[in-house]
C-alpha positions as CSV (number, residue, x, y, z in Angstrom):
1,M,50.2,-14.8,-2.0
2,E,46.6,-13.6,-1.8
3,R,44.3,-15.3,0.8
4,E,41.9,-16.5,-1.8
5,T,44.7,-18.2,-3.8
6,K,45.9,-19.9,-0.7
7,R,42.4,-21.2,0.0
8,K,42.0,-22.6,-3.4
9,I,45.4,-24.3,-3.3
10,V,44.2,-26.1,-0.2
11,H,40.8,-26.7,-1.8
12,I,42.2,-28.3,-4.9
13,G,45.1,-30.1,-3.2
14,M,42.7,-32.0,-0.9
15,V,41.6,-34.1,-3.9
16,G,44.9,-36.0,-3.7
17,W,43.3,-38.1,-1.0
18,A,40.6,-39.2,-3.5
19,F,43.2,-41.1,-5.4
20,L,43.3,-43.6,-2.5
21,I,39.7,-44.7,-3.2
22,G,39.7,-48.4,-4.0
23,R,43.3,-48.7,-2.8
24,I,42.5,-48.6,0.9
25,S,39.4,-49.7,2.8
26,P,36.3,-47.6,2.6
27,V,36.4,-47.4,6.4
28,F,39.8,-45.6,6.1
29,I,38.4,-43.2,3.5
30,S,35.6,-42.2,5.8
31,G,38.1,-42.0,8.7
32,L,40.3,-39.6,6.7
33,A,37.3,-37.4,5.9
34,L,36.2,-37.3,9.5
35,A,39.8,-36.5,10.6
36,A,39.9,-33.7,8.0
37,L,36.7,-32.3,9.4
38,L,38.0,-32.3,12.9
39,F,41.3,-30.8,11.7
40,N,39.6,-27.9,9.9
41,L,37.3,-27.3,12.8
42,L,39.8,-27.4,15.6
43,L,43.4,-27.1,14.5
44,L,43.6,-25.3,11.1
45,P,42.4,-21.9,12.5
46,R,45.1,-22.1,15.1
47,I,47.9,-23.2,12.7
48,T,47.1,-20.5,10.1
49,G,46.1,-17.8,12.6
50,R,42.8,-17.7,10.7
51,S,44.6,-16.2,7.8
52,L,42.6,-18.4,5.3
53,E,39.3,-17.0,6.6
54,R,37.5,-14.2,4.8
55,K,36.4,-11.1,6.6
56,E,32.8,-12.2,7.0
57,E,33.9,-15.6,8.2
58,R,36.0,-14.0,11.0
59,T,32.8,-12.2,12.1
60,L,31.0,-15.6,12.2
61,G,33.9,-17.2,14.1
62,F,34.5,-20.0,11.6
63,S,34.6,-20.7,7.9
64,P,31.4,-22.5,6.7
65,G,33.1,-23.5,3.4
66,M,36.1,-25.1,5.1
67,I,33.9,-27.0,7.4
68,A,31.3,-28.0,4.7
69,Y,34.0,-29.5,2.4
70,P,35.2,-32.3,4.6
71,A,31.8,-32.7,6.2
72,V,30.2,-33.5,2.8
73,V,33.1,-35.8,1.8
74,F,32.5,-37.7,5.0
75,L,28.7,-37.9,4.4
76,L,29.1,-39.1,0.9
77,S,31.7,-41.7,1.9
78,L,29.0,-43.2,4.2
79,I,26.1,-42.9,1.7
80,F,28.2,-44.5,-1.0
81,F,30.2,-46.7,1.3
82,H,30.1,-49.7,-1.1
83,S,30.5,-47.7,-4.3
84,Q,32.8,-44.8,-3.5
85,V,33.4,-44.1,-7.2
86,F,30.5,-41.6,-6.8
87,L,32.4,-40.0,-4.0
88,A,35.3,-39.6,-6.4
89,V,33.0,-37.9,-9.0
90,A,31.8,-35.5,-6.3
91,W,35.3,-34.8,-5.0
92,G,36.6,-34.2,-8.5
93,A,33.8,-31.7,-9.4
94,M,34.3,-29.9,-6.1
95,A,38.1,-29.8,-6.1
96,F,38.8,-29.2,-9.8
97,G,35.6,-27.6,-11.0
98,D,34.8,-25.3,-8.1
99,G,38.4,-24.6,-7.3
100,F,39.4,-23.5,-10.8
101,A,36.2,-21.6,-11.3
102,T,37.1,-19.3,-8.4
103,V,40.7,-18.8,-9.5
104,V,39.7,-18.0,-13.1
105,G,36.6,-16.1,-12.2
106,K,38.5,-13.8,-9.8
107,K,41.3,-13.0,-12.3
108,Y,39.6,-13.1,-15.7
109,G,35.9,-12.9,-15.0
110,R,34.3,-10.0,-16.9
111,H,30.8,-11.3,-17.9
112,P,28.4,-12.0,-15.0
113,V,26.0,-14.9,-15.2
114,G,22.8,-12.9,-14.4
115,S,22.6,-10.1,-11.9
116,L,22.1,-12.3,-8.8
117,S,24.4,-15.3,-9.3
118,G,27.7,-13.6,-8.3
119,K,29.4,-15.9,-10.9
120,T,30.9,-15.1,-14.3
121,W,30.8,-17.0,-17.6
122,E,34.6,-17.3,-17.5
123,G,34.6,-18.9,-14.1
124,T,31.7,-21.2,-15.1
125,L,33.6,-22.3,-18.3
126,A,36.6,-23.0,-16.1
127,F,34.4,-25.1,-13.8
128,V,33.2,-27.2,-16.7
129,V,36.5,-27.7,-18.4
130,A,38.7,-28.3,-15.3
131,G,35.9,-30.2,-13.6
132,I,35.4,-32.7,-16.5
133,A,39.2,-33.1,-17.2
134,G,40.2,-33.5,-13.6
135,T,37.4,-35.8,-12.7
136,V,38.0,-38.0,-15.7
137,I,41.6,-38.3,-14.7
138,L,40.7,-39.1,-11.2
139,V,38.0,-41.8,-12.0
140,F,40.1,-43.4,-14.7
141,S,43.0,-43.7,-12.3
142,L,41.0,-45.8,-9.8
143,P,41.2,-49.6,-9.8
144,P,38.9,-51.3,-12.3
145,E,36.7,-53.0,-9.6
146,V,35.8,-49.5,-8.2
147,K,34.3,-48.5,-11.6
148,L,31.5,-51.1,-11.4
149,G,32.6,-52.7,-14.6
150,L,31.3,-49.9,-16.8
151,P,33.2,-49.0,-20.0
152,A,35.2,-45.8,-20.3
153,G,32.7,-44.2,-22.6
154,V,29.9,-44.5,-20.1
155,W,32.0,-42.9,-17.4
156,V,32.8,-40.0,-19.6
157,I,29.1,-39.3,-20.2
158,V,28.3,-39.7,-16.5
159,I,31.1,-37.3,-15.5
160,V,30.1,-34.7,-18.1
161,L,26.5,-34.8,-16.9
162,A,27.6,-34.6,-13.2
163,V,29.9,-31.7,-13.8
164,L,27.4,-29.7,-15.9
165,L,24.7,-30.0,-13.3
166,S,27.0,-29.2,-10.5
167,A,28.2,-26.2,-12.3
168,A,24.6,-25.1,-12.8
169,S,24.0,-25.6,-9.0
170,E,26.9,-23.4,-8.2
171,I,25.3,-20.5,-10.2
172,L,22.1,-20.7,-8.1
173,R,23.3,-18.3,-5.4
174,G,21.3,-18.2,-2.2
175,T,20.4,-21.8,-1.7
176,V,23.3,-23.7,0.0
177,N,27.1,-23.2,0.3
178,D,28.9,-24.3,-2.9
179,N,30.9,-26.8,-1.0
180,I,27.7,-28.6,-0.1
181,M,25.6,-28.1,-3.2
182,V,28.3,-28.9,-5.8
183,P,29.4,-32.3,-4.5
184,L,25.9,-33.5,-3.6
185,T,24.7,-32.6,-7.1
186,A,27.6,-34.3,-8.7
187,A,27.4,-37.5,-6.6
188,F,23.7,-38.0,-7.0
189,T,23.7,-37.1,-10.7
190,A,26.4,-39.7,-11.3
191,F,24.6,-42.3,-9.2
192,L,21.3,-41.8,-11.0
193,A,23.0,-41.8,-14.5
194,V,24.7,-45.1,-13.7
195,R,21.6,-46.6,-12.3
196,I,19.6,-45.6,-15.4
197,F,22.3,-47.1,-17.6
198,L,22.4,-50.4,-15.7
199,S,18.6,-50.8,-15.3
200,G,17.7,-49.5,-18.8
201,Q,14.9,-47.4,-17.4
202,F,14.7,-45.1,-20.4
203,F,11.1,-44.6,-21.0
204,I,8.6,-41.8,-21.7
205,P,5.2,-41.9,-19.9
206,G,2.4,-43.1,-22.2
207,N,0.4,-39.9,-21.7
208,W,3.5,-37.7,-22.4
209,W,1.5,-35.2,-24.5
210,V,-0.6,-34.3,-21.5
211,G,2.5,-33.6,-19.4
212,L,4.0,-31.6,-22.2
213,L,0.9,-29.5,-22.6
214,F,0.7,-29.0,-18.9
215,V,4.4,-27.9,-18.7
216,V,3.9,-25.4,-21.6
217,L,0.7,-24.0,-20.1
218,L,2.3,-23.7,-16.7
219,V,5.3,-21.8,-18.1
220,V,3.1,-19.4,-20.1
221,L,0.4,-18.8,-17.5
222,S,3.0,-18.4,-14.7
223,Y,4.8,-15.7,-16.6
224,L,1.6,-13.9,-17.9
225,S,0.1,-13.9,-14.3
226,G,2.9,-11.6,-13.2
227,R,3.7,-13.9,-10.2
228,F,6.8,-15.4,-11.9
229,D,9.6,-13.7,-13.9
230,L,10.7,-15.4,-17.1
231,K,13.5,-17.4,-15.4
232,G,11.2,-18.5,-12.6
233,A,8.6,-19.7,-15.1
234,L,11.1,-21.6,-17.2
235,T,12.7,-23.2,-14.1
236,G,9.2,-24.2,-12.9
237,G,8.5,-25.8,-16.2
238,G,11.7,-27.9,-16.0
239,I,10.9,-29.1,-12.4
240,T,7.3,-29.9,-13.5
241,A,8.7,-32.0,-16.4
242,L,10.9,-34.0,-14.0
243,V,8.0,-34.6,-11.5
244,F,5.8,-35.7,-14.4
245,L,8.5,-38.0,-15.8
246,G,8.4,-40.1,-12.6
247,G,5.0,-39.3,-11.1
248,G,2.7,-39.0,-14.1
249,M,-0.6,-37.4,-13.5
250,A,-0.3,-37.7,-9.7
251,G,2.8,-35.5,-9.8
252,L,1.0,-32.9,-11.9
253,L,-1.9,-32.9,-9.4
254,F,0.4,-32.1,-6.5
255,L,2.2,-29.4,-8.4
256,F,-1.0,-27.9,-9.6
257,I,-2.3,-27.6,-6.0
258,F,1.0,-26.1,-4.8
259,V,1.3,-23.6,-7.6
260,V,-2.3,-22.4,-7.5
261,G,-2.3,-22.3,-3.7
262,G,1.0,-20.5,-3.6
263,V,0.1,-17.9,-6.1
264,A,-3.2,-17.3,-4.4
265,G,-1.6,-17.0,-1.0
266,S,1.2,-14.6,-2.2
267,G,-1.3,-12.4,-4.1
268,W,-3.9,-12.2,-1.3
269,R,-4.2,-8.6,-0.2
270,I,-0.9,-7.8,-1.9
271,R,-1.5,-4.0,-1.5
272,D,-1.6,-4.4,2.3
273,K,1.7,-6.4,2.2
274,I,3.3,-3.8,0.1
275,D,2.2,-1.0,2.4
276,L,3.5,-2.9,5.4
277,G,6.9,-3.6,3.6
278,L,6.2,-7.4,3.7
279,A,5.9,-8.2,0.0
280,Q,8.7,-10.3,-1.5
281,E,11.6,-8.8,-3.4
282,N,11.4,-8.6,-7.2
283,R,7.9,-7.0,-6.9
284,N,6.6,-10.1,-5.2
285,R,7.4,-12.2,-8.3
286,R,9.0,-15.6,-7.9
287,S,12.4,-15.9,-9.6
288,A,14.3,-19.1,-10.4
289,I,15.9,-19.2,-7.0
290,H,12.5,-19.3,-5.3
291,V,11.4,-22.1,-7.6
292,V,14.5,-24.1,-7.0
293,A,14.3,-23.7,-3.2
294,N,10.8,-25.1,-3.1
295,G,10.9,-27.4,-6.1
296,S,14.3,-29.1,-6.2
297,V,13.3,-31.9,-3.7
298,P,10.1,-32.8,-5.7
299,A,12.2,-32.7,-8.9
300,M,14.8,-35.1,-7.4
301,L,12.0,-37.4,-6.2
302,G,10.5,-37.4,-9.7
303,I,13.8,-38.6,-11.1
304,L,14.0,-41.3,-8.4
305,A,10.4,-42.4,-9.2
306,W,11.5,-42.7,-12.9
307,V,14.6,-44.7,-12.1
308,F,13.0,-46.9,-9.4
309,P,9.4,-47.4,-10.6
310,L,8.7,-50.1,-8.1
311,Q,9.0,-47.4,-5.3
312,R,6.9,-44.9,-7.2
313,D,4.2,-44.7,-4.6
314,L,6.7,-43.9,-1.9
315,Y,8.4,-41.2,-3.9
316,M,5.0,-39.6,-4.8
317,G,4.1,-39.5,-1.1
318,M,7.4,-37.9,-0.4
319,T,6.7,-35.3,-3.1
320,A,3.3,-34.5,-1.7
321,A,4.8,-34.1,1.8
322,A,7.5,-31.8,0.5
323,L,5.0,-29.6,-1.3
324,A,2.7,-29.7,1.7
325,S,5.5,-28.2,3.8
326,A,6.2,-25.6,1.1
327,L,2.5,-24.6,0.8
328,A,2.1,-24.5,4.6
329,D,5.1,-22.2,4.8
330,T,3.7,-19.9,2.1
331,W,0.2,-19.7,3.7
332,S,1.5,-19.3,7.2
333,S,3.7,-16.4,6.3
334,E,1.6,-14.7,3.6
335,L,-1.7,-15.0,5.3
336,G,-0.3,-14.7,8.8
337,N,1.2,-11.3,8.0
338,V,-2.2,-10.1,6.9
339,Y,-4.5,-11.7,9.6
340,G,-2.1,-12.2,12.5
341,K,-2.9,-10.4,15.7
342,E,-0.1,-11.2,18.1
343,F,3.4,-12.1,16.8
344,V,5.9,-14.1,18.8
345,N,9.4,-15.6,18.3
346,I,8.9,-19.3,17.9
347,V,11.9,-20.1,20.0
348,S,11.6,-17.7,22.9
349,L,7.8,-17.2,22.6
350,Q,8.4,-13.5,23.3
351,P,6.7,-10.7,21.3
352,D,8.5,-10.0,18.1
353,I,8.2,-8.0,14.9
354,R,5.8,-9.1,12.3
355,G,7.5,-10.4,9.1
356,R,10.9,-11.2,10.8
357,D,12.4,-14.7,10.4
358,G,11.0,-17.2,12.9
359,V,8.1,-15.0,14.0
360,I,4.7,-16.7,14.1
361,S,1.1,-15.9,15.0
362,L,-1.8,-18.2,15.9
363,Q,-3.7,-17.1,12.7
364,G,-0.6,-17.8,10.5
365,S,0.0,-21.2,12.1
366,L,-3.6,-22.2,11.4
367,A,-3.3,-21.0,7.8
368,G,-0.2,-23.2,7.5
369,V,-2.1,-26.2,8.8
370,A,-4.8,-25.5,6.3
371,G,-2.3,-25.4,3.4
372,S,-0.9,-28.8,4.5
373,C,-4.4,-30.1,4.8
374,V,-5.2,-29.0,1.2
375,M,-2.2,-31.0,-0.1
376,A,-3.1,-34.0,2.0
377,T,-6.6,-33.9,0.5
378,G,-5.1,-33.9,-3.0
379,Y,-3.0,-36.9,-2.0
380,W,-6.1,-38.7,-0.7
381,L,-7.7,-38.2,-4.1
382,Y,-4.7,-39.9,-5.7
383,A,-4.0,-42.7,-3.2
384,G,-7.3,-43.1,-1.3
385,S,-5.4,-43.8,1.9
386,V,-6.5,-41.9,5.0
387,V,-3.4,-42.9,7.0
388,E,-1.0,-41.8,4.4
389,S,-2.9,-38.6,3.9
390,F,-2.7,-37.9,7.6
391,I,1.1,-38.5,7.4
392,I,1.2,-35.9,4.6
393,L,-0.6,-33.4,6.8
394,L,1.7,-34.1,9.7
395,A,4.9,-33.9,7.6
396,G,3.7,-30.5,6.1
397,V,3.0,-29.1,9.6
398,M,6.3,-30.3,11.0
399,G,8.3,-29.1,8.0
400,N,6.7,-25.6,8.4
401,F,7.6,-25.7,12.2
402,L,11.2,-26.5,11.3
403,D,11.2,-23.7,8.8
404,S,10.3,-21.2,11.6
405,V,12.8,-22.6,14.0
406,L,15.6,-22.4,11.5
407,G,14.5,-18.8,10.6
408,A,14.6,-17.7,14.2
409,T,18.1,-19.3,14.8
410,L,20.4,-20.0,11.9
411,Q,18.9,-17.7,9.4
412,R,18.9,-14.7,11.7
413,R,22.6,-15.3,12.4
414,G,23.4,-15.4,8.7
415,Y,24.2,-19.1,8.6
416,M,21.3,-19.8,6.2
417,T,19.2,-17.9,3.7
418,N,15.5,-18.0,3.3
419,H,16.1,-20.2,0.2
420,S,18.2,-22.7,2.0
421,V,15.7,-22.8,4.8
422,N,12.9,-23.6,2.3
423,L,15.1,-26.3,0.8
424,V,15.7,-27.9,4.1
425,N,12.0,-27.8,5.3
426,T,10.8,-29.6,2.1
427,L,13.6,-32.2,2.4
428,F,12.7,-32.8,6.1
429,A,9.0,-33.2,5.3
430,A,9.8,-35.7,2.5
431,L,12.1,-37.7,4.8
432,L,9.6,-37.7,7.6
433,F,7.0,-39.1,5.3
434,M,9.4,-41.8,4.2
435,Y,10.1,-42.8,7.8
436,L,6.5,-42.9,8.9
437,Y,5.4,-44.6,5.6
438,T,7.9,-47.5,6.2
439,I,6.8,-48.1,9.8
440,K,3.0,-47.7,9.5
């Protein structure tokens, strides 16, 4: 039996533990997930002689996917401790959807989903069909009290939405490991869908036509400017719509500052960057994966602001913080590569090569602070709070600092990509704002 087939048998078979949700205490569910994590980390490689690991994983010394699977299950069991039905949805999408997608894609995949995704339409179809069917069976088998009293029809809709979006997240190669991205997307999609259904928060902003016009103009101008390819422009439009849905004009203001600032920074002295070999791939044009890496956190916060309108100000502050970090990262790298004089590794502080991951300069760092300051100023125009604007500035600077540290460590070692680092730094900045906002 092929190694990949053995891996997927284990991958799919692990969902059997999910049928215990609601039948044993949530504490034991979390305990099982933690035990599985420790088992995969310490014992499984010894038992199997590392025969389940791929060639590149043996080079790393461990299998990121086999560690991420139980780690995410454990994390979700804690996040949704009192409503572990969302863990079940995530588990079903990951086990049935992702599992069968790989099996079918490897054997029957003939038509790739884009040139960069590494996925096939056959595998994606298998993800959707097997993911929906398996997750429906799993959720419907759980005790009635676990399903929050919602009718079967609602759960079918919730599961379909969760699986479709998690299948889409799997296609976005280069962000985060599938065993992390798929279950997180499925769980939070299900949670938000149920929350919307229970709260009845189905509404369209009163000035919806302004948002629609802005989205259309953004897509058209982004593409015509040459700074975004078609998929990148369309993806940016989708993210903008979600931010506007929850944040209204404030969300559009923050996105406008980020897009204009980012395009200006990337295009500044572009010929010099090309000559130095420091221009981005794809002829320095932003593709969908670039947009998702920087915009998925603001998009999620826009949805949260829509579902929980009483916390709108918090989520808009988090959005501004995430975009401040993204803009700081863009300016520190794009302008630092042009104006930087002495380049050092942020961890060792030893001289290093300009443009390498985790390499900074004084001029680039100051440019990053300036980018975060611009976003903080935009937030001040919206909220009028000096304290919160300073928190935005601090969150952006600290997020950019984390970006450089991750670049010099995990990214250089191949554990993360530039896109996953961007995703993490925006999430960190948003969470830092949330923490400081609640204690101020």
